[in-house]
N, C-alpha and C positions, 0 to 999 in steps of 0.2 A: 462545372454542369449546375445550374439552374433546376433546385425540385421542388420550387413554390413560387407561386404568382402572388401569397398573400402579402401584405404589410409586414412592418416589422413589428409593430403590437398584436396583430393576429400572431404573429406566431411565437412573441413572447407568452401571452396568454395562454397558446395551448402547449407550449412548454411545462410552464408552472401547473397547467391543469393535471399533468401525469403525477403531480404529489399524491392526487385522489385516486390514482391507478392499484390494485393491488399488485403486479406487478413490479411498478417502480418503489412502491412500498417495502417490496420485500427485499428490494435491490438496494435502496440508500444506504443502508449501514455500511454494505461494502463498498459502496462510490465514497462514501464519507472517509473510510479507513484510508482509502488510496491519496488523500490529501492531509489528513490526521496525521498520518505516520511520521514523516518526515521532519517536520519542526523538534519532536525528541529526537530522533536518528543522528540527523545533521547538526543540529544545532545545540540542546539540553547534552547530548551523549557527548557528541563528536568536539565541541568547543572547550568542554571543561576538561575530557581524559586529555588530550592529545597538543603539543604544541602544534604552534600553526603551519610550519614548513613539514612537519608528519601529516598532519592533518589532511594537507595540500594532497599527498602523496597516495591517503585512504582515500578521498572524494576521487581521485584518480580512478583508484581500484573498485570505489561502487560504482561510477557511472562505465565503466566496462564491462562487470557485471549484468550491467540492466541492458548491455549488448546482448549478451549470453544468456540473459532468461527473457529477453524477445525473441531470438530465436528459436530456444528451446519450445516456447507456447505454441509458438507458431508452426513447428514440426508435430509435437504433438496433435494439435488441433485440425492438423491436416490431415491424419492418419483415418484415411474414408474405408481401414478394413475393421474399424470399429464404429458402435453405434455413436451416436452425437451423447448420447447419455453416459456411455462409457469415459469416452475423452475427458465429459467436463467433470467428471468424479476424478480422472486421474491428474488432471491439472489441480483443482483444488487439494487433493490430496499432497500434491509436489509442493505447492504454494504456501499450504501451511508447516510442512515440514522443513521448509528452508525458511520461514517466517520466526518459526518457535527456536531453531537453532540460532539464531542471531541473537533473538531474544534472551536466549539462556544463558550466553555468555555475556551479554551486557548488563544482566541482572545480576549475575554472578561478581561483575565486577562492581555495580553497584552497592552488594551486602557487604563485600569484602572490605570496600573502603567506608561502608557506613559502620562496621564493627573493628577499625584498625585505630589507631592514632595519628591517623591523618587531619591535620589542623586544618587544611582548606578546602575539605570536604563539609559541607556538598556544592560550593560555589567553582571550586576547582579540585583538582588531586594533584599530587608530591608526584615525584619521578614521574614525568610525564615521558620522556624518552627512554624509559626504562625496556627492555625486550620482551618483560613480562606485563607488560601494561600495551606495548602496540603488538604483540603477535595477537591474542586474543584482540584485539580489537579491528587488526584486518581481518579474522574471521567474520568478525559482526558484521563488519560493514562490506564484505564479498558476499556473505548469504542476503541481506537487506539489500544490496543492490538489486541480486539476479530477483529478489521474491516481489520487490517493487515492482518494476519492470514486467514481469511474469503476471502479476493479477491487472495492472493497466492492460494488457493485451487481451487477455482472458474476457475483462469487463466490456473490452469493443466487441471483440466476438459475439458474447452471448447477445449483447445487444442488435449485432447483424443478422444473427439466425432468430430473436425474438420479433423483430418488428422486420416486414416487407415490404412497404413502402418506403421511396425515398425521403419524404417529406417525415414518415415516421420516426424514420432512423437519424434524421438530420434534429429534431426536436430531441429525441433520445441523448444523444450526444451532448445537446445543449445542457440537459436535463443532469445528465454526468458532469460536464463541466462545473456545473453552477452547484453541486452539493459537495465537487471534492474542493473547488475554492472555500467554501464553507468549512470544510473540515481542517483545511490547511491553515485558514485564517483562527479555528478555534484552538488549533495547535500552537501556532504564536503565541494566541493571547496567555494562554498558560503556560510557555515556555520556560519562562525567570524562576527559578529554583526558589526563589523567597515566596513566590506568591502559590506555587503547587510543587511539591517534593518531586526528584526525579523519578525515584521509584514508583510514586502514582502515576508520573504521568506516563512511563512502563506500562505498568499494568492498567491502563487506560486504553494503551494503544491494541496491547492482546485483547482485551477486552473487546473492542472494536472491531477486530479481525474477527475472532471465533463467531462473535453475534451475528455478523455481516457473513460469514461463510455460511451457517447455518440456516440462515434467512434463505441464501440465495438458493438452495439444495431445494427450496419450493419451486422455482423457477429455472432449472435446467430442462433444457429438451430434451424431446422424447428419445426413446429408443431406438425409432427407425436411422438405419446406416444412411448418411448422404454425404456424397462426394466433396 
């Protein structure tokens, strides 16, 4: 469906102009997080802690949980018995909880290795195939996969209720993907552990998440229930 008759350069200009709006200023950090999180989770953490075959299975788990996360956020946001504000708050609380569970497991694993006699750390780890390494890793990947799809689905919904016109929604999505890509690129730029330590990368990811959620509270829809 065609939503605008404007040429592409006009659309680009109007999309970039969203950087100056208070709504998008409050949502930018959350959008950034949706790209910034995965370089640590899937590269810095995953490639260091697990053998290739094991990590392949954990990636399958990660993306399977993405499906469940997307389904869950849709069910919560479609609950017409609650106000838009209540739906939003429930979703953000569940997102933060699931993200922090995965992060807590990864932080424990990082700290354990940093204080152990693991000669390969921080570039890698010993005993990658040990069950006591793989089992908590599976927990982290499962919760990260769930929370990643969950917050992206929530972000799209937030743009959908925040902008009414088709052109506005299209520009908002373009802005979201632009900021997400910036976050993704920045995450990969710092992913080598000889450039930025893994624990610092993890804490930066958490900081972006918490800050983004906090700022997004300023842009949640009103309390009138809508179908």
